[in-house]
ROSETI-649056 format. One line per 5 residues: number of its first residue (from 0); their letters; for each residue x, z, y of C-alpha. Coordinates in nm, 3 decimals. Layout:
N
NUM> a> X,Z,Y | ... $
# end
This chain:
197
0> mflvl> 0.019,0.002,-0.027 | 0.108,-0.072,0.285 | 0.054,0.121,0.658 | 0.036,-0.037,0.969 | -0.177,0.141,1.196 $
5> gavtv> 0.065,0.357,1.320 | 0.416,0.397,1.203 | 0.509,0.124,0.948 | 0.500,0.301,0.601 | 0.488,0.188,0.230 $
10> vgpdg> 0.300,0.380,-0.015 | 0.449,0.303,-0.373 | 0.173,0.341,-0.665 | 0.255,0.653,-0.741 | 0.113,0.809,-0.371 $
15> rvval> 0.508,0.853,-0.279 | 0.685,0.717,0.094 | 0.891,0.420,0.016 | 1.252,0.452,0.214 | 1.339,0.223,0.398 $
20> sdrqr> 1.619,0.116,0.641 | 1.592,0.052,0.966 | 1.668,-0.332,0.904 | 1.418,-0.309,0.611 | 1.148,-0.189,0.811 $
25> sllas> 1.175,-0.448,1.043 | 1.225,-0.736,0.834 | 0.917,-0.591,0.643 | 0.658,-0.533,0.998 | 0.777,-0.896,1.041 $
30> llara> 0.641,-1.003,0.698 | 0.322,-0.785,0.765 | 0.267,-0.918,1.078 | 0.211,-1.214,0.947 | 0.069,-1.129,0.589 $
35> gtvvs> 0.026,-1.444,0.414 | 0.175,-1.671,0.582 | 0.544,-1.837,0.577 | 0.824,-1.712,0.852 | 1.052,-1.906,0.873 $
40> vdnlv> 1.446,-1.779,0.792 | 1.537,-1.861,1.175 | 1.244,-1.663,1.316 | 1.313,-1.381,1.054 | 1.703,-1.350,1.174 $
45> elvwp> 1.571,-1.363,1.539 | 1.342,-1.119,1.474 | 1.571,-0.895,1.228 | 1.900,-0.887,1.466 | 1.736,-0.975,1.799 $
50> edppq> 2.091,-0.872,2.033 | 2.324,-0.899,1.781 | 2.320,-1.166,1.500 | 2.562,-1.104,1.203 | 2.831,-1.388,1.121 $
55> dpvaa> 2.637,-1.535,0.875 | 2.266,-1.451,0.974 | 2.100,-1.651,0.656 | 2.381,-1.468,0.375 | 2.269,-1.144,0.582 $
60> lhnqv> 1.882,-1.225,0.582 | 1.915,-1.260,0.216 | 2.113,-0.955,0.173 | 1.795,-0.769,0.335 | 1.528,-0.977,0.170 $
65> srlrr> 1.677,-0.869,-0.176 | 1.685,-0.518,-0.104 | 1.372,-0.474,0.028 | 1.243,-0.687,-0.287 | 1.390,-0.440,-0.508 $
70> airft> 1.227,-0.127,-0.306 | 0.916,-0.244,-0.280 | 0.876,-0.406,-0.653 | 0.516,-0.334,-0.647 | 0.464,-0.652,-0.420 $
75> rietv> 0.612,-1.023,-0.420 | 0.825,-1.136,-0.159 | 0.808,-1.487,-0.209 | 1.090,-1.732,-0.128 | 0.874,-2.054,0.020 $
80> apgyr> 1.101,-2.318,0.261 | 1.140,-2.290,0.519 | 1.147,-1.888,0.487 | 0.981,-1.613,0.301 | 0.635,-1.516,0.261 $
85> lavgp> 0.475,-1.118,0.171 | 0.213,-1.167,-0.116 | -0.076,-0.885,-0.057 | -0.413,-0.854,-0.185 | -0.730,-0.785,0.010 $
90> ddvds> -0.680,-0.417,0.057 | -0.277,-0.380,0.010 | -0.254,-0.372,0.406 | -0.462,-0.098,0.584 | -0.488,-0.352,0.924 $
95> qrfdr> -0.672,-0.577,0.589 | -0.902,-0.314,0.529 | -0.997,-0.209,0.878 | -1.076,-0.550,0.965 | -1.312,-0.559,0.678 $
100> lvrad> -1.477,-0.292,0.779 | -1.504,-0.395,1.036 | -1.709,-0.672,0.986 | -1.955,-0.494,0.750 | -2.086,-0.357,1.100 $
105> tagsl> -2.262,-0.068,1.006 | -2.202,0.306,1.163 | -2.050,0.408,0.830 | -1.827,0.135,0.774 | -1.671,0.116,1.129 $
110> seals> -1.644,0.529,1.075 | -1.417,0.424,0.806 | -1.268,0.146,1.002 | -1.145,0.422,1.279 | -1.046,0.663,1.057 $
115> lwqga> -0.798,0.443,0.903 | -0.579,0.517,1.205 | -0.243,0.729,1.269 | -0.155,0.583,1.594 | -0.109,0.238,1.769 $
120> ayaef> -0.042,-0.074,1.575 | 0.310,-0.131,1.448 | 0.380,0.191,1.660 | 0.782,0.128,1.633 | 0.754,-0.277,1.729 $
125> aespv> 0.456,-0.274,1.902 | 0.671,-0.399,2.197 | 0.933,-0.600,2.029 | 0.871,-0.946,1.943 | 0.839,-0.839,1.543 $
130> arfea> 0.474,-0.744,1.571 | 0.377,-0.767,1.935 | 0.070,-1.004,1.908 | -0.094,-0.861,1.599 | -0.002,-0.523,1.723 $
135> lrlee> -0.217,-0.617,2.046 | -0.488,-0.760,1.842 | -0.525,-0.484,1.600 | -0.511,-0.261,1.910 | -0.810,-0.493,2.119 $
140> arrqa> -0.978,-0.505,1.736 | -1.020,-0.145,1.784 | -1.124,-0.043,2.100 | -1.422,-0.307,1.974 | -1.517,-0.100,1.661 $
145> terwh> -1.511,0.208,1.878 | -1.738,0.060,2.156 | -2.012,-0.054,1.848 | -1.958,0.228,1.673 | -2.109,0.397,1.951 $
150> elrld> -2.388,0.098,2.018 | -2.449,0.202,1.682 | -2.481,0.583,1.668 | -2.699,0.539,2.021 | -2.944,0.325,1.848 $
155> egsad> -2.971,0.561,1.561 | -3.018,0.888,1.789 | -2.745,1.031,1.754 | -2.528,0.944,2.013 | -2.142,1.119,2.032 $
160> lpale> -2.166,1.162,2.426 | -1.823,1.393,2.472 | -1.662,1.134,2.268 | -1.818,0.822,2.428 | -1.698,0.975,2.769 $
165> afate> -1.379,1.028,2.681 | -1.359,0.696,2.540 | -1.479,0.545,2.899 | -1.217,0.765,3.110 | -0.956,0.646,2.864 $
170> hpfre> -1.094,0.291,2.949 | -1.182,0.257,3.266 | -1.233,-0.139,3.313 | -1.434,-0.199,2.981 | -1.796,-0.268,3.061 $
175> rahlv> -1.954,-0.271,2.747 | -1.801,0.122,2.656 | -1.978,0.208,3.036 | -2.307,0.065,2.942 | -2.312,0.255,2.620 $
180> rmral> -2.191,0.566,2.823 | -2.513,0.449,3.082 | -2.780,0.432,2.824 | -2.643,0.695,2.633 | -2.668,0.972,2.902 $
185> yadgr> -2.996,0.802,2.983 | -3.164,0.883,2.638 | -2.983,1.263,2.702 | -3.201,1.314,3.036 | -2.969,1.293,3.263 $
190> qaeal> -3.110,0.985,3.456 | -2.898,1.120,3.791 | -2.602,1.058,3.605 | -2.672,0.720,3.425 | -2.758,0.615,3.772 $
195> aa> -2.443,0.707,3.936 | -2.229,0.554,3.630 $
# end
């Protein structure tokens, strides 16, 4: 199991966290951010060694891939021209499970999806080219899922107003969040506050 909704972590079939070097984690994050698709050797070299590439970067990358394969024997890292592809199942990565639960679009599935988060997506790589775009996509999906969860809770008559107000305060420019907050305030009998909002 691969966890990316927080620090990038590998959990083996026995439930133990797999120890990886910093280079292996960077390589794995690069492959996970594009799971199921081929990432070229040149691209991986740039991501794993952004500032100081080794003298023979292709050989160094092959060496890192071999080490990573040994560390995570339960998952295939396939050699596919012009690079490598991480082969994962539909629930092997927590972000894929999150996406699937969000698509179900029920209060229960959204609650379960949001419970998967342990911090910022690809936490240690979110600001680097390794996984920047996937991290941004996931963070926006998280915000949309939170808004939708609050909408569904409100429709069910069980709005979590304190959590909704905290979210709207944290994200002052998200109109949907403020609209749901206004509706929740009104439903709670706080019409003046709803109007002010």
